N, C-alpha and C positions, 0 to 999 in steps of 0.2 A: 321668117325672123321673129313671130310673136311664139310659134309654136316652142322654136331652140330658147328662147329664154322663159318660158313655162318650164321647161324642161330643167334646166339651168337652176330656176328657182327651188324647185324641187330635192334639184342634188345637194343645194345650200340649206334645205330646210332636213335635209337627212343626215346631212354632217360628213356627206360623200367626197365632199368638196366644200373648200374653206378661201374666202377672199383673202387676197395678199396685202400687193399695194396698186393704188389707184394715182393713176397719171390727170393730175388735176385742170391741167388747158386742154388737154385733147379727149379727156375724159373714158380714156383706158382703163376698164379694171382689169386687174390680174387676178387668175386663181391658181390655186395649187393643191393635190391633195397628199395625203400622207404615204410616206413609205409603204406603208402593211399594202393599205389599199393599192397602191400603185402595180406591187407586186401580183394580188390578185385580179388587176384588170389586165395585164400581161399575161399569164398564166391560163386566163380565158380566152384571150385572143390568140393565143397561138395553139391553144385545141380547136377554135373552130376556123382554125387557117385563116383568120383574118386580116392577121399583117405578120410579113416575115422581118425578123429584128437581127441588124449584126454589130458587132465591135463590143467593145466595154465587156462587160459582163454575158453576154450573149452571142461575143465571139465563138466561133467554131460549129453554132446550128447549122444545119441543113435544110432545105425546104423541097416537095416535090415540086409546088408551083408558088411564083414570087409575082402578088399584084400588088400589093403596097409593100414598098421598105421603107424599114425607118436605120438610120446606118449612129450609131451611138461613137462618142469616143475615137479617137485616129488610127482606124486602121485600114491596112491595105496604104499604107506610107510611100513614101518617094522610094523605099528601098527593096519595097515588094512585088511580086510579080501581078500586071497587069489583068485587072479581073477579066478583060473583055466582054462584059456587059452576061456573064455567066458565073455559074455558082455550081460546085456540083455537091449531089443531094446525095441520100444515104443508100439508094439501093445500087453497087455495085462502082461502076466506074460512069453510068449515064452523067450524063450535062443537061441544066436547065435551063431553057433560053428566055432571058429578059425582056426581050422584044414587047412582052405584050405587059410590061410594066406600067401600072397604072398613077403610082402615087408615092412619090420619094420626096423622104423629109429627111433633115440631119442633127441633129443635138450635139453641142461640144466639139463639132469636128473641125480639125485643122487643114484637113486635104483629105483624098480621095482620087485615086485613080478613074473613080466611076467617075466622076464629072466629066473629065474628058470623052465620054460615050453618050452624054447628054442629047447630041444631037440624032441618035439610033433610036432613042424610045418616042416614036412617033405615035404613041398611044395613050404618052402620058399625060395627064389629066393634071392632077396637082404636083406641083412643086413648089419645096418648102427648104430654102437652103437655108434658114435665119442663124444668122452665128457665125459662119462657115467661112472660117480663114483662109480659105484657097478658092473661094471665088475670084475668077476676073473677068475683064470686060469679054473674054473670049467665050467664058461660060454664059455670060449675057445675050451674046449673038446665038451661041448654038439653042439657049431656052426659048430667044424669039422665032426660032425655026418650027419649034411646036405648036403647031397652029390647032389643033383641038385642048390647049390647058385653058384650064378654068380657073384656077389659082395661082399664082406666081409672088414668090416671096423673096427678095434678099436685102431682109430687115439684117441692120448692124453688121455691114460687109464694107468690104471696101473698093467697091467698083465704082469706077469716075464716069463714066459714062452710059448712055444707052441709046441703042441704035434705033433709026426710023423705022425699022421692020419689028417696031414693037407693036405698030399701026396694023400688022396683017393676023396680029391673036384675035380675030374676032369672034370667039367663044370667051375671051377672056372677062370672068365677072370678080377678079379680086387681084387688084396690085400692091402688093406692102414695100416699099424700098424707104421706110423709115430709118433714120438714127444711122445712115449713109453719108457720113462727114465727107466725103470728097466728093460726092454727087450732088450738082449745082443745079438741076434741071432735068427736066422730062423732053423729049424732041414733040413736036407739032402735032406729028401723027397720031398720038394718043387721041386727040378728038374722033378717030375711024373706030374706034373702039365704043361701040352703040350698046354692048351691052354691059360695061363694068358697071358695078354697084357700088364696088368702094373700094377708093384710090387716096393711101395713105405715103404723103415722102414729106418730112419731117428732119431736123437736126438741134438736136439734143443744145448744143455750146454753142453752136450761131444763127441766132433768128432773123438776122438782119440779110443771110445771102438763103433765098428761096424760093420754090419756084412758081412764075409768075401764071396764073392763069391767062388759057391761050384765047384768043379769038374763033370762034367754032364750036366754042363748049356747051352750045344748046343742042348740040348734036348727039352728045352723050347722055339720051333722056333716061337714061335705066339709072344714073349717077343717085346712088341712097347717100353715102357719104365720101367725104374729104381733109385731108388733115394732112400736112398746113402747106396753106397756098399763100401770094400775096394778088392782093389786087394794085395793080398799075392807073396811071392814068389813060383810061381806056374807057368812054361810055359807051362801044359797043359789049364788052366784054362785063360791064355792073350791068346793062341790062340782059345780057343771055343765062344771068345767074338765075332770074327771076321766070326764065323758064322752064330748071328743072322742076318737074312736076313732084317727081319722087324724092327730093331730097330732103333727108331727115336729119343730117348731121353735119355742119359748116363748120371750120377752123380757120380763120380769112382772120389774115393781117393786111394795113394800107400804109401806103408809102412803101419806102422814104420819102419816093421825089416825091414834089408838090402835086396834091390832086384836086382836080380842079370841081367848084362848085355843082355843078351839070354832072360830073361822075357819081359826086356825093349823092344829089336829090334822085340819081336814076339810082343807087343802089340801096337809096332808102323806098323807092318802089318796090323795086326787085325781092327785098325781106320782108316787106308787108304784104306781098301776094304769097308767099311761102309759109302757108296753112301748114303745110306739112313738118314741116322742123319740130324737131325734137331735140336738139341739144346743137347753141347758135354757142360759138368762142369768137370772139374777135378782139382785136389788137390795133394798137398804132406805133409803127417804127419812127414816127416824125420825131417824137419827145416833144410835139406840142399837145394843141388841143382839137385835132380830129376827128374826136370821139364823141363831139357835141354835134354832129350829126344825127345821134341816135335818138335825141331829144327831139325829133323830127317826124316820128314811125307815126304815121295816120292810126295803122291796124297794128299793133304785133301779132307775130307768131303765138298765140292763143294758147297751144298743146305744148312749149316749150318745157321740158322738165330740167334743162341742163343750162346755164346762161355763165358766161366770162366776159368780162370786157377788163384786156390787159392794157391800158396806157391813161394817161388823166382824163377827166373830163367834168366840167363847171357841177355841173351836178347828176343826181344818178335821177334817170327819167322817170316820171310819174306813171309811166306803161309798164315797170318793173312792177311795181306790185300791184295789178292786175293778172298778175299771171298767178291762176288756182293752181295752175297743174306744175308749178316748179316747185324741183326737190333739191337741187344745189345750184346755187350763187357764188361764182368768185369775180374780186373785184382787187385788181395787182395795180400798183405802180399808180398810188392813188394820193389826192390830197384833201377827198372828204375826211370830214371830223364828226363823231357823234351824231345828231338827229339828221345829220344830212346825209346817214348814207341806212341809220335805223329803223326812222320812221317812216321809209316807205317801205320796207322789207317787215317789219316785227308783227305783222297780220295776216302773212300768209299762212296759209292753213295747210302748206303740205311741204313747207319748207324744213328739210332734215341738214343740211351740209350749207355752213357759210366760210369761207373762203378771207379775210382781204390780207392785200399785205400794203404798205405804206411808201411811197415813194418818199415824204416828209410828216411830219405830225405838226400840225398848227396849235395844237395845246400840250399843257402837260396833263393832263387828266381825262379818259377816256371811262365813262360814266354808261352804263347799263339800266336804262331806269324801268322799275316797276311799270309803266307804261308799256314801255319794250316787251311784250310779253313771249313772241315765239312760240307758239305752241306745241310744236312737232320737234323743237331742233335740236339735232342729237348733236351732232361735228361741231364743234368751233376753233375756226383755223387762224393764229394771226400772225403775221411775219412783217418786216420790212424792218423801218423804225418805227420803235412802239413808243404809244404815251408812256412817260413815268410812272402814271398810278393807272392801273386797271381796276373799278368797282364795280360790280356787278350786284346791284339791288334786289330786297326779297320780292319775289312775284316776278322774277324774272330767268327767262331761260332753265324753268327747273328739271329737266330731263336733260343731262348733259355731259358730254366727253368734249374735252377741250386740250390743243396743242397748240403751242406757243414757240414761235421759233424764235431765240435770245439773242438779240445783238452781240457785237463784242465788247465786252468792256463798259457795260451799260448799267447799271442798277438801275430796278423795279420794283414797283411795289405789288403784292397784291392785295385784293380784298373777294374772295371767296367764299366766307363762312356762310353767307345764305342760298349756296349752291349745295343746300344738303341730299338731294338724291345724285352728285358728282361721283360717277362711276370710275371715270379715269382721266387723268394731267398726263400728257407728253409734252416733253420739252424738249425743242433741238437744237443744237449747236456744233460748236468746234470745240474740239476735248481743249484745249486751250483755253477756253473761255472763262475766265471766272464771275462775270454775269452768271453762268450756268449754273453752274455751281453754287452760288449765292439762292438762287432761285430754285436750284433743287431743296436746297434747305428752308427755303420758307416754305413751298409744298410741305414737306414732311411736317415741320412743326404744324399747320394748319392742320394734316391729316390726325397727327398725335393726341389733337385738342378734341377732335370725333370722338364719338362712341361707337364702338367696333360696328356696330350695324351699318352705320354712315360711312365709316372709312372709304377710301376710292385708293385706287391703283397707280403710280407714281410712275412711270417708265420715261428715260431718256434715249433720242437719240440724237448719234455722233453725224454729222455733217461731213463734208472735206473741207 
């Protein structure tokens, strides 16, 4: 993973790829390539017979041998002839058998007869059906027969269940079933996947219904990342979390049922023992102050690079201010104001991204004082119930891009004239939000006051 990340960084530096969107809670960063570069990549891949493409602009192409197949668009729909696992190649009328297929990926596909042949591809290692509209529970059962699978994705599909046969995929390393809004969980046999490294199951629209961590979790020794799971009132599961020595990324919700103090104390010990953690996102479904238990951590995971707290907490734990490797911090659905938040975070030497969303704000004004230095902060995102006045004093947050989620019909006053190095300001809100229009006018007026070298880019993002 470290080698792969170094390659990714190099591609970014060379502008061969660019960062796209960031999902703040799961920590997922998405990237994209330019259309022209994509054409070069496809051309080189075809020349080397690295991948075979079908559908869309690639429809009608033929190949001598198919090991990695990528299907684009809706080819071979319900009225077409079933492919029966074979494609015609360019020499005469001979056919190429796809029984030796190693990788199958789909893009913007609605349905394809090849899906009904999944059970026959016994050598398949990679199956990526993300966003495929034709996927059903039957295809999930077919996939669970492919014992050599290492990568399996049903992200953004309409499957409703996963069979217990999932536990038979002994070589599986990655399982993605994110944004499957009709799927409520995974079978208990998932704990048999002792080689599983990455597990992703979440619903963007229904955070209250999610997979509950099962007892037997400690058998999954290879787990590196889990997103998103729920901790029930089970002290054994809370203890087993501390036994996952390879765990680096964890997105965990507590509740909504009442969680016993003994379970929370065991979770405190488990999190303290997980020095391997690089990303921790933790939330409260009970709408109380369950997250106060975080203040009792005897020793936090000191190598954390990303930390998110989703829910109310009486006071930000002091240990957060000691996370010298922390790059990103998110606090959502909070009541904390002013110094309750900034005095803990302002001296962090590597904090580049700060995201704060208020459930309610107890004062009319938010002041970022000169003493709140934030030496390397680059991205500041505010949302939820904002204060009426935002004022950033001279000497604070000097190298910044700011993003504000503007509430509906709420007048805000800005005071950002001291951000002389501000390069970009982004406003988010509904299209029919008069407050967004007013905020945009204020930002443009502030920008017009500046000499051209100090002017910043003003952008608007409309949300549904």
